[in-house]
C-alpha positions as CSV (number, residue, x, y, z in Angstrom):
1,M,122.6,109.4,151.3
2,P,121.6,105.6,151.1
3,G,118.9,104.7,148.5
4,Q,119.1,108.0,146.3
5,E,123.0,108.4,145.4
6,R,124.1,107.4,142.0
7,E,127.3,107.2,140.4
8,L,128.5,107.5,136.7
9,T,131.5,106.2,135.6
10,G,133.1,107.1,132.2
11,V,134.3,104.2,130.4
12,P,137.1,104.9,128.0
13,G,136.1,103.7,124.3
14,G,132.7,102.6,125.5
15,E,130.8,99.9,123.3
16,P,129.5,99.8,120.0
17,P,126.0,100.6,119.3
18,S,123.4,97.8,120.3
19,G,122.2,97.7,116.8
20,V,125.5,96.8,115.5
21,R,125.9,93.3,116.4
22,G,126.9,90.1,114.3
23,P,124.6,87.1,113.4
24,A,123.1,86.0,116.9
25,G,123.1,82.0,116.7
26,G,122.0,81.7,120.0
27,S,118.9,83.8,119.8
28,S,117.8,81.7,116.8
29,A,117.0,78.4,118.5
30,C,115.3,81.5,121.3
31,V,113.2,82.3,118.4
32,R,112.4,79.0,117.1
33,R,111.5,77.6,120.6
34,R,108.7,80.7,121.1
35,A,107.7,80.3,117.6
36,L,106.2,76.9,118.2
37,R,105.0,77.7,121.5
38,F,103.1,80.3,120.1
39,L,102.0,77.8,117.2
40,R,100.9,75.5,119.9
41,A,98.8,77.8,121.1
42,R,97.1,78.5,118.6
43,W,96.5,75.2,116.9
44,R,92.7,76.0,116.2
45,V,93.8,78.7,113.9
46,L,96.3,76.3,111.9
47,V,93.5,73.9,111.5
48,R,91.0,76.3,109.8
49,L,93.7,77.6,108.0
50,G,94.1,74.0,106.6
51,G,90.6,73.5,105.9
52,W,90.8,76.4,104.0
53,S,93.8,75.7,102.2
54,V,92.3,72.3,101.2
55,L,89.6,73.8,99.4
56,E,92.3,75.9,97.4
57,A,93.8,72.9,97.0
58,G,90.8,71.2,94.9
59,Q,91.0,73.8,92.4
60,T,94.8,72.2,91.6
61,F,93.5,69.1,91.4
62,L,90.9,69.8,89.0
63,A,92.8,72.3,87.1
64,G,95.0,69.1,85.9
65,Y,92.4,66.2,86.1
66,A,89.4,67.9,84.6
67,L,92.1,69.2,81.3
68,A,93.0,65.6,81.1
69,R,89.1,63.7,81.6
70,A,87.8,66.5,79.4
71,L,90.3,65.2,76.1
72,D,90.5,61.9,76.8
73,A,86.9,60.8,77.7
74,G,85.8,64.2,76.1
75,F,86.7,65.9,72.8
76,L,89.4,63.0,72.0
77,A,86.7,60.5,72.1
78,G,84.2,62.8,70.2
79,N,82.1,63.4,73.1
80,A,82.1,67.0,73.1
81,R,79.4,67.5,76.0
82,T,81.4,65.2,78.2
83,G,84.6,67.6,77.6
84,L,82.5,70.9,78.1
85,L,81.3,69.5,81.4
86,W,84.7,68.4,82.8
87,L,86.1,72.2,81.7
88,G,82.8,73.2,83.4
89,A,83.7,71.4,86.6
90,A,87.1,72.9,86.6
91,G,85.5,76.4,86.2
92,L,83.5,75.8,89.3
93,A,86.2,74.8,91.4
94,V,88.3,78.0,90.3
95,G,85.5,79.7,92.1
96,A,85.3,77.6,95.2
97,G,89.1,78.0,95.4
98,A,88.8,82.1,95.0
99,Y,86.4,81.5,98.2
100,G,88.7,79.3,99.8
101,T,91.9,81.9,99.3
102,G,89.7,85.0,100.6
103,R,88.9,82.9,103.8
104,V,92.8,82.2,104.3
105,Y,93.3,85.8,104.4
106,A,91.1,86.0,107.1
107,V,92.6,83.3,109.1
108,V,96.1,84.1,108.4
109,A,95.2,88.0,110.1
110,A,94.0,86.2,113.0
111,L,97.5,84.5,113.4
112,V,99.5,87.3,112.2
113,E,97.9,90.5,114.4
114,P,98.7,88.3,118.0
115,A,102.2,88.0,116.8
116,R,102.8,91.6,116.2
117,D,100.7,92.3,119.2
118,R,102.9,90.4,121.4
119,L,106.3,92.1,119.6
120,V,104.7,95.6,120.4
121,T,104.0,94.4,124.0
122,E,107.8,93.1,124.6
123,V,109.5,96.2,122.6
124,V,107.8,98.7,124.6
125,A,108.3,96.7,127.8
126,R,111.7,96.6,127.1
127,G,111.7,100.5,126.1
128,V,110.5,101.4,129.2
129,R,112.4,98.7,131.6
130,E,115.7,99.5,130.1
131,A,115.3,102.6,128.6
132,D,116.7,101.0,125.2
133,R,117.4,103.6,122.3
134,G,116.4,101.3,119.4
135,A,112.9,100.3,121.0
136,L,111.4,103.3,119.2
137,S,112.8,102.1,115.5
138,G,111.7,98.5,116.8
139,L,108.3,99.5,117.4
140,T,107.7,101.8,114.4
141,Q,109.5,100.0,111.4
142,Q,111.0,96.3,112.5
143,V,107.6,95.2,114.4
144,E,105.8,96.0,111.0
145,I,108.4,94.4,108.9
146,A,107.8,91.1,111.0
147,R,104.2,91.9,110.6
148,D,104.0,92.2,107.0
149,T,106.6,89.3,106.1
150,L,105.5,87.0,108.5
151,A,101.9,87.3,106.8
152,G,103.9,86.8,103.4
153,V,105.5,83.7,104.8
154,V,102.5,82.0,105.7
155,L,100.8,82.7,102.7
156,V,103.6,81.5,100.2
157,S,104.4,78.4,102.5
158,R,100.9,77.3,102.7
159,S,100.0,78.0,99.2
160,F,103.0,75.9,98.4
161,L,102.6,72.8,100.3
162,F,98.7,72.8,99.4
163,T,99.7,73.2,95.8
164,A,102.5,70.9,95.6
165,A,99.9,68.2,97.3
166,G,97.2,68.9,95.1
167,A,99.2,69.2,91.6
168,L,100.8,65.6,92.8
169,I,97.6,63.6,93.8
170,G,96.2,64.7,90.6
171,L,99.4,63.2,88.8
172,F,99.0,60.0,90.7
173,S,95.4,60.0,89.6
174,L,96.4,60.3,85.8
175,A,99.4,58.3,85.6
176,P,101.8,57.4,88.6
177,L,104.4,57.2,86.1
178,L,104.3,61.0,85.7
179,L,105.8,60.9,89.1
180,T,108.9,59.5,88.4
181,V,109.3,62.3,86.0
182,V,108.1,65.3,87.8
183,L,109.1,64.5,91.3
184,P,112.8,64.1,91.8
185,P,113.7,67.3,90.3
186,L,111.1,69.0,92.4
187,L,112.2,67.3,95.3
188,A,116.0,68.1,94.4
189,G,115.0,72.1,93.7
190,V,113.5,72.3,97.1
191,T,116.0,70.7,98.6
192,L,118.8,73.3,96.9
193,F,116.3,76.3,98.1
194,A,116.1,74.7,101.9
195,A,119.5,74.5,102.1
196,T,120.4,78.0,101.5
197,L,118.0,79.6,103.8
198,A,120.3,79.4,106.9
199,P,123.1,80.9,104.6
200,L,121.4,83.4,103.3
201,A,119.5,84.8,106.5
202,R,123.2,84.9,107.7
203,R,124.6,86.7,105.1
204,Q,121.3,88.9,104.9
205,E,122.0,89.8,109.0
206,A,125.8,90.2,107.9
207,F,124.9,93.0,105.8
208,L,122.0,94.7,108.1
209,A,125.3,94.7,110.8
210,A,128.1,96.2,108.1
211,D,125.7,98.5,106.8
212,E,124.7,100.0,110.6
213,A,128.4,99.8,111.3
214,L,129.0,102.1,108.7
215,A,126.2,104.3,109.3
216,H,127.7,104.6,112.9
217,E,130.9,105.3,111.9
218,L,129.8,108.0,109.7
219,S,127.6,109.7,112.4
220,T,130.5,109.3,114.7
221,V,133.2,111.3,112.2
222,C,131.0,114.0,110.6
223,P,130.3,115.8,113.9
224,G,134.0,116.1,114.1
225,L,135.2,117.0,110.9
226,R,136.6,120.5,112.0
227,D,138.5,118.4,114.5
228,I,139.8,116.0,112.4
229,T,140.9,118.5,109.8
230,A,142.9,120.6,112.7
231,A,144.4,117.5,113.7
232,G,145.5,116.8,110.2
233,A,143.8,113.1,110.7
234,E,141.7,113.2,107.2
235,E,143.9,110.2,106.0
236,R,143.1,107.7,109.2
237,I,139.5,108.8,109.3
238,A,139.4,108.0,105.6
239,E,141.1,105.0,105.8
240,A,138.9,104.0,108.7
241,I,135.7,104.8,106.8
242,G,137.3,102.7,103.8
243,H,137.5,99.7,105.8
244,R,134.0,100.0,107.1
245,T,132.6,100.5,103.4
246,D,134.8,98.0,102.0
247,A,132.9,95.3,104.8
248,E,129.5,96.4,103.2
249,L,130.5,95.7,99.8
250,R,131.7,92.1,100.9
251,A,128.6,91.3,102.3
252,A,126.4,92.8,99.8
253,R,128.4,90.5,97.1
254,A,127.9,87.2,99.8
255,L,124.5,87.8,99.5
256,A,123.7,88.2,96.0
257,R,126.0,85.5,95.4
258,W,123.9,83.3,97.3
259,G,120.7,84.9,95.5
260,V,122.3,82.8,92.6
261,A,121.6,79.7,94.3
262,R,118.0,80.9,94.9
263,V,117.5,80.7,90.7
264,A,118.9,77.5,90.3
265,A,116.8,75.9,92.8
266,L,113.7,77.8,90.9
267,A,115.4,76.3,87.4
268,L,115.9,72.9,88.8
269,G,112.4,72.4,90.9
270,G,109.9,74.6,88.4
271,E,111.4,74.8,85.2
272,L,113.0,71.1,84.4
273,P,110.1,69.1,85.0
274,A,108.1,70.4,82.0
275,V,111.3,69.9,80.0
276,L,111.5,66.3,81.0
277,L,107.8,65.5,80.4
278,L,108.3,66.8,76.7
279,F,111.2,65.2,76.6
280,T,110.1,61.8,77.9
281,A,106.2,62.5,75.8
282,P,107.2,59.4,73.4
283,W,108.2,56.8,76.1
284,L,105.4,57.8,77.9
285,L,102.7,57.5,75.4
286,G,104.5,54.4,74.6
287,H,103.9,53.2,78.5
288,G,100.1,54.0,78.8
289,V,100.0,57.0,79.6
290,T,96.9,59.2,77.8
291,P,97.3,62.2,75.5
292,G,94.9,64.0,77.9
293,A,97.1,62.6,81.0
294,L,100.4,64.2,79.6
295,V,98.7,67.6,78.8
296,G,97.1,67.6,82.1
297,A,100.6,66.9,83.5
298,L,102.1,69.8,81.9
299,A,99.4,72.0,83.1
300,Y,100.4,70.9,86.7
301,V,103.6,71.7,86.3
302,T,103.5,75.2,84.2
303,Q,100.3,76.3,85.9
304,S,100.4,75.3,89.5
305,L,104.0,73.8,90.7
306,L,106.2,76.5,88.9
307,P,104.3,79.8,89.9
308,A,103.9,78.1,93.8
309,L,107.7,77.3,93.6
310,N,108.2,80.8,92.1
311,N,106.7,82.4,95.3
312,L,107.9,80.2,97.8
313,V,111.5,80.8,96.5
314,H,111.1,84.8,96.1
315,G,109.2,85.3,98.9
316,L,110.2,83.0,101.6
317,G,114.1,83.5,100.3
318,T,113.7,87.2,100.5
319,S,110.9,87.5,103.1
320,G,111.7,84.9,105.3
321,S,115.3,85.8,106.0
322,R,114.4,89.2,106.5
323,L,112.0,88.2,109.3
324,A,114.6,86.0,110.7
325,V,117.0,88.8,111.3
326,V,114.2,91.1,112.4
327,L,112.8,88.6,115.0
328,R,116.3,87.9,116.1
329,R,117.1,91.6,116.5
330,L,113.6,92.3,118.3
331,T,114.1,89.3,120.7
332,R,118.0,89.5,121.1
333,F,117.8,91.1,124.9
334,D,115.3,88.6,126.3
335,S,117.7,85.9,125.3
336,E,120.9,87.5,126.7
337,P,121.0,87.3,130.3
338,R,120.2,90.8,132.0
339,Q,122.9,92.5,134.3
340,A,122.0,92.4,138.0
341,Q,120.8,95.8,139.2
342,P,121.6,96.9,142.8
343,A,118.8,96.7,145.0
344,K,117.0,99.5,146.5
345,G,119.1,101.4,149.3
346,S,122.3,99.6,148.5
347,G,123.9,103.0,147.8
348,A,125.6,103.9,144.9
349,A,124.2,102.6,141.8
350,P,126.5,102.2,138.5
351,I,125.1,103.2,135.4
352,S,126.6,101.9,132.2
353,G,127.4,103.5,129.2
354,S,124.2,102.1,127.5
355,A,122.0,104.5,129.2
356,A,123.4,107.4,127.6
357,G,121.1,109.8,125.8
358,R,118.1,107.4,126.6
359,A,115.9,109.1,129.5
360,R,114.3,112.2,128.8
361,P,114.7,115.8,130.2
362,D,112.7,116.7,132.8
363,T,113.5,113.3,134.6
364,T,113.5,112.6,138.6
365,R,114.7,109.6,140.5
366,T,112.8,110.1,143.2
367,R,112.6,109.4,147.2
368,A,110.3,109.5,149.8
369,T,110.2,113.3,150.9
370,T,111.7,116.4,149.3
371,A,113.6,117.1,152.9
372,L,117.2,115.7,153.1
373,P,117.7,114.0,156.8
374,P,120.5,115.8,158.9
375,S,124.0,114.4,158.1
376,S,127.6,115.4,157.6
377,G,130.9,114.9,156.5
378,A,131.2,113.0,153.1
379,Q,127.2,112.0,153.1
380,N,126.3,115.9,153.4
381,T,127.7,116.1,149.6
382,A,125.3,116.6,146.8
383,L,127.5,116.6,143.9
384,S,130.9,115.2,143.7
385,L,132.6,115.7,140.2
386,A,136.0,114.2,139.5
387,S,138.3,114.9,136.3
388,L,134.8,114.8,134.2
389,T,135.9,114.5,130.6
390,F,133.1,114.3,128.0
391,A,133.1,114.8,123.9
392,Y,130.4,114.0,121.2
393,G,132.3,111.7,119.6
394,P,135.7,109.6,119.9
395,T,137.6,112.1,117.9
396,S,136.1,115.2,118.9
397,E,137.7,118.1,121.0
398,P,136.1,117.4,124.6
399,V,133.7,119.6,125.7
400,L,134.5,119.4,129.5
401,N,138.3,118.3,130.5
402,G,139.2,117.1,133.6
403,L,136.3,119.3,135.4
404,D,136.6,118.9,139.3
405,L,133.6,120.0,140.9
406,T,132.0,119.6,144.9
407,L,128.8,121.0,146.2
408,R,127.3,120.5,149.8
409,T,123.8,120.1,150.4
410,G,121.9,123.4,150.2
411,T,124.3,124.8,147.8
412,H,123.4,127.6,145.0
413,L,125.7,127.1,141.8
414,A,125.0,129.6,138.8
415,V,126.4,128.0,135.4
416,V,127.6,130.8,133.2
417,G,129.9,130.7,129.6
418,P,129.6,131.3,126.2
419,S,127.5,129.5,123.9
420,G,129.0,125.8,123.3
421,T,131.6,125.4,126.4
422,G,129.1,122.6,128.1
423,K,126.8,124.1,130.6
424,S,123.9,122.0,129.2
425,T,126.4,119.5,128.4
426,L,127.2,119.5,132.2
427,T,123.4,119.0,133.6
428,A,122.9,116.4,131.0
429,L,126.0,114.8,132.6
430,I,124.9,115.1,136.4
431,A,121.2,114.1,135.3
432,G,122.5,111.0,133.9
433,L,121.5,111.5,130.1
434,L,124.9,111.4,129.0
435,Q,128.0,109.2,129.7
436,P,131.5,110.6,130.9
437,R,134.3,109.7,128.5
438,H,136.4,109.9,131.5
439,G,135.7,110.7,135.2
440,T,133.1,110.3,137.7
441,V,129.5,111.9,138.9
442,R,128.2,111.1,142.3
443,A,124.9,113.0,142.9
444,C,121.9,113.0,144.6
445,A,118.6,112.2,143.0
446,T,118.0,115.1,140.1
447,V,115.3,116.9,138.4
448,L,116.3,118.2,135.4
449,I,114.3,121.1,134.1
450,P,115.4,122.1,130.2
451,Q,114.5,125.2,128.2
452,E,111.6,123.5,126.8
453,A,109.1,122.9,129.4
454,Y,106.8,120.2,128.9
455,V,103.2,120.1,129.8
456,H,100.9,117.0,128.9
457,T,97.3,116.9,128.3
458,G,95.1,116.5,132.0
459,T,94.8,118.5,134.7
460,L,96.7,121.5,136.1
461,A,97.0,119.4,139.4
462,E,98.2,116.1,137.4
463,N,101.0,117.8,135.4
464,L,102.3,119.3,139.0
465,A,102.3,115.9,140.6
466,L,104.3,114.0,137.7
467,H,107.1,113.3,139.9
468,R,105.3,112.2,143.2
469,C,104.4,108.7,143.7
470,D,101.8,109.7,146.1
471,P,98.9,112.2,146.0
472,V,100.0,115.9,147.1
473,P,97.7,117.2,149.0
474,E,96.0,120.3,147.9
475,S,97.7,122.9,150.8
476,E,100.8,121.5,149.5
477,L,100.4,122.0,145.9
478,L,99.4,125.4,146.3
479,A,102.0,126.4,148.8
480,A,104.7,125.5,146.4
481,A,102.5,127.3,143.5
482,D,102.7,130.3,145.6
483,A,106.4,129.9,146.4
484,V,107.5,129.6,142.8
485,G,105.0,132.2,141.6
486,L,102.3,129.9,139.7
487,T,99.8,131.2,141.8
488,P,98.4,133.7,139.3
489,L,98.5,131.5,136.3
490,L,96.4,128.6,138.8
491,R,93.8,131.5,139.4
492,T,93.4,132.4,136.0
493,L,93.0,128.8,135.1
494,G,90.6,128.2,137.3
495,G,92.3,126.0,140.1
496,P,94.1,122.8,140.3
497,G,91.5,120.8,138.8
498,T,91.0,122.4,135.3
499,P,92.2,120.5,132.5
500,V,95.3,122.2,130.8
501,E,95.6,122.3,127.2
502,P,99.4,122.8,126.2
503,A,98.8,124.8,122.9
504,A,96.6,127.4,124.7
505,L,99.7,127.9,127.0
506,S,102.6,130.5,126.9
507,A,106.5,129.4,127.1
508,G,106.7,131.3,130.0
509,Q,103.2,129.4,131.6
510,R,104.8,125.9,130.6
511,Q,108.2,126.7,132.3
512,L,105.9,127.8,135.4
513,I,104.4,124.7,135.7
514,A,107.3,122.7,135.2
515,L,109.1,124.6,137.7
516,T,106.4,124.2,140.2
517,R,106.5,120.5,139.3
518,A,110.4,120.3,140.1
519,Y,109.8,122.0,143.5
520,L,107.2,119.6,144.4
521,S,109.4,116.6,143.2
522,P,111.2,114.5,146.4
523,A,114.7,115.2,144.2
524,P,116.8,117.2,146.5
525,L,119.1,118.2,143.3
526,A,117.5,120.7,141.0
527,L,118.9,121.5,137.5
528,L,117.7,124.6,136.1
529,D,119.3,124.7,132.6
530,E,117.8,128.3,131.4
531,A,114.7,127.0,132.6
532,T,113.5,130.5,133.4
533,C,114.4,132.1,130.3
534,H,111.2,133.2,129.3
535,L,110.2,134.4,132.4
536,D,111.0,138.3,133.1
537,P,113.5,139.0,135.9
538,E,111.3,139.3,139.0
539,A,109.3,135.9,138.1
540,E,112.9,134.3,137.5
541,A,114.4,135.8,140.7
542,R,111.3,134.6,142.9
543,A,111.2,130.7,140.9
544,E,115.0,130.7,142.1
545,R,114.6,132.3,145.6
546,A,112.3,129.2,145.9
547,F,114.3,126.6,144.8
548,A,117.4,127.7,146.9
549,A,115.3,127.7,150.4
550,R,114.1,124.3,149.7
551,P,114.5,122.3,152.7
552,G,117.8,120.2,152.3
553,G,117.5,121.2,148.4
554,T,120.5,122.3,146.2
555,L,120.1,124.2,143.3
556,I,122.3,124.5,140.0
557,V,121.4,127.0,137.9
558,V,122.7,128.0,133.7
559,A,122.4,131.0,134.0
560,H,121.5,134.0,131.1
561,R,121.5,136.9,133.3
562,I,123.4,138.5,135.5
563,S,121.1,138.6,138.1
564,S,120.7,135.3,138.1
565,A,124.5,135.0,138.6
566,R,124.6,137.0,141.5
567,R,122.2,135.3,143.5
568,A,124.1,132.3,143.7
569,D,126.5,131.1,146.4
570,R,128.9,130.1,143.9
571,I,129.5,130.7,140.4
572,L,131.2,128.1,137.6
573,V,132.8,129.8,134.3
574,L,132.8,127.2,131.5
575,D,136.3,128.6,129.8
576,G,137.8,125.5,128.4
577,A,141.3,125.0,130.1
578,R,140.6,128.3,131.9
579,T,137.2,127.0,133.8
580,T,137.1,128.6,137.4
581,C,134.7,128.9,140.1
582,G,134.2,131.2,142.5
583,T,131.6,134.3,144.2
584,H,130.5,137.2,141.7
585,G,133.2,139.7,143.5
586,E,136.5,137.2,143.2
587,L,135.4,136.2,139.8
588,L,135.3,139.9,138.2
589,R,139.3,140.2,139.8
590,T,140.5,136.6,138.4
591,S,137.9,135.6,135.3
592,A,138.4,137.8,132.2
593,L,135.7,135.9,130.4
594,Y,133.6,136.5,133.6
595,R,134.0,140.4,133.6
596,D,133.1,140.5,130.0
597,L,129.8,138.6,130.1
598,A,129.2,140.7,133.2
599,G,129.8,143.6,131.1
600,H,127.2,142.4,128.5
601,W,124.7,141.5,131.3
602,T,124.9,144.8,133.5
603,H,122.3,147.0,133.4
604,P,121.3,148.8,136.7
605,A,118.0,149.6,137.4
606,P,116.6,153.1,136.7
607,P,115.2,155.5,139.4
608,P,111.3,155.4,139.2
609,G,109.9,157.2,136.6
610,Q,113.3,158.0,134.6
611,S,114.6,155.5,131.2
612,P,117.2,153.5,131.6
613,P,120.9,154.7,131.5
614,P,123.4,153.1,128.8
615,L,125.1,150.0,129.7
616,T,128.1,150.1,132.4
617,P,131.2,149.8,130.4
618,T,133.0,147.0,130.8
619,P,136.3,146.9,132.8
620,P,139.4,146.2,130.0
621,P,140.2,143.1,130.2
622,A,143.5,141.9,132.2
623,I,145.5,138.7,132.2
624,S,144.8,137.1,135.7
625,E,146.7,134.5,137.3
626,S,143.6,132.3,136.6
627,R,144.4,132.4,132.8
628,R,147.7,131.5,133.3
629,P,149.4,128.3,131.9
630,G,149.8,125.9,135.0
631,S,147.7,127.5,137.2
632,V,143.8,126.1,135.8
633,R,141.3,126.1,138.3
634,R,138.7,123.6,137.8
635,S,137.6,123.0,141.4
636,C,134.2,124.7,143.2
637,G,133.9,123.8,147.0
């Protein structure tokens, strides 16, 4: 069936989760290039940001200069009026700087919000395009982290640059000799801090990767604890978890060591200049520096440079490294070459392990019509499973082990078995929602209807036509509703164009809508995973007969009533190593488990007007050939 058949192949070992990655050096350059393009496109915003920052820097300049003039030309000269005027000017500069700071926040928002919107667009597009399971975390957490940290990085970086410029200009205006004392340690501290940024970001990402690796290992081990105990593998698993824990501890210690370098940079660039000013004060006063200029220089260092450098080191050192890590992770798929996708009509399309668990239930891979073209031979096969094996975790016992199953087009198969034997797992594997550990799945386009039916807000017609590319004629929609048994509900609601409130519908009504939607879908293989459990037996029988009679359609039903199993052409009994397949009569003779299930299910219909008789007693279980080792039957033709 060209253009609609897919193949799913199990890959032993699989891949690590997409989030568990080491430092991505190649993506850093990509992030920088994209950031530069983003900033160039918003140069007007950057000009506005610089303009308001200059107003804010004027406050820094006058904070030291006005204090020096107030002392030298005012209070020390015996002119209190002049001193008060200079202090008043410094006060007015504080008000102007506060106004500039307020305007800076509005400009930063104009820079940050478009960046957030672009990240959201890319994350959502990747999630839809590639079914990336990390898209939800990226959208709800990482994008918001990037937005907040980007705003913080812009604010602290801009503040340091303009504050330092205002303070250094002020020092030069008071006495150029002051720069020889303050500037060298300041530059040394900033240089030391800049040198730590790249290693700090790498350590931060290494710690995050180690933490995610440990979390992934624990999420794999915890569901299989019983199997680990039964197999006596406690020591080996404990050793593996210990290695992951030690790796995270080493990464945390490395990150902490680089934190010490930040403290050293702050002490060198922010605190040492004040000490040097005090230490060299006699020399400075002897070389023409006035007492007011010296006090102004101390004000510049302690009130402007030290706080600005402190904000830069703690803000950029923490938020900056976090921003670099988050941006690399959000853009890692865009910087990596995408795998080539098979062209339409090219036959079977392989689906890799990264797709496991991404697609939502009630999903259809569609084609233009619900009827399959006439075919023969191998092309008339609707489903083929070969040595299908699946387990929830690398150390867990397989739920399905070596299952072979072949269904021809038009077959009606019922799947039965106790809870936990893999019935829903089998339908998820066929639908492509899970990846097998071993074996292959070759299937037509499928539509899976789970137990919990999905109905969205909108009209009834929109709900029913969800899997169709083109509008569904009303006559076809009404015919499908009549076939499945939706017509009474359709009339009650008021017709196909009536808006539907999902919360106002019962579970059975939602199932009827989902069943009719699947009936109208172009997918030839329908998977009903207890999709009729909320319907009465008569409604269930009508829906199953409708699906079984679809032209060219194939039906697989996870049955929860014996009547549902008896309507099927073949019945697959999932029973671990004793899994078998056959008709109802054959399985009553050969499968003790099926006899037991049928006995619990059997309840003959009473004659009209009489109460139902007690359950038919279950025949005593007998050891059949299908239950002897060496005669396991796992295929159904």
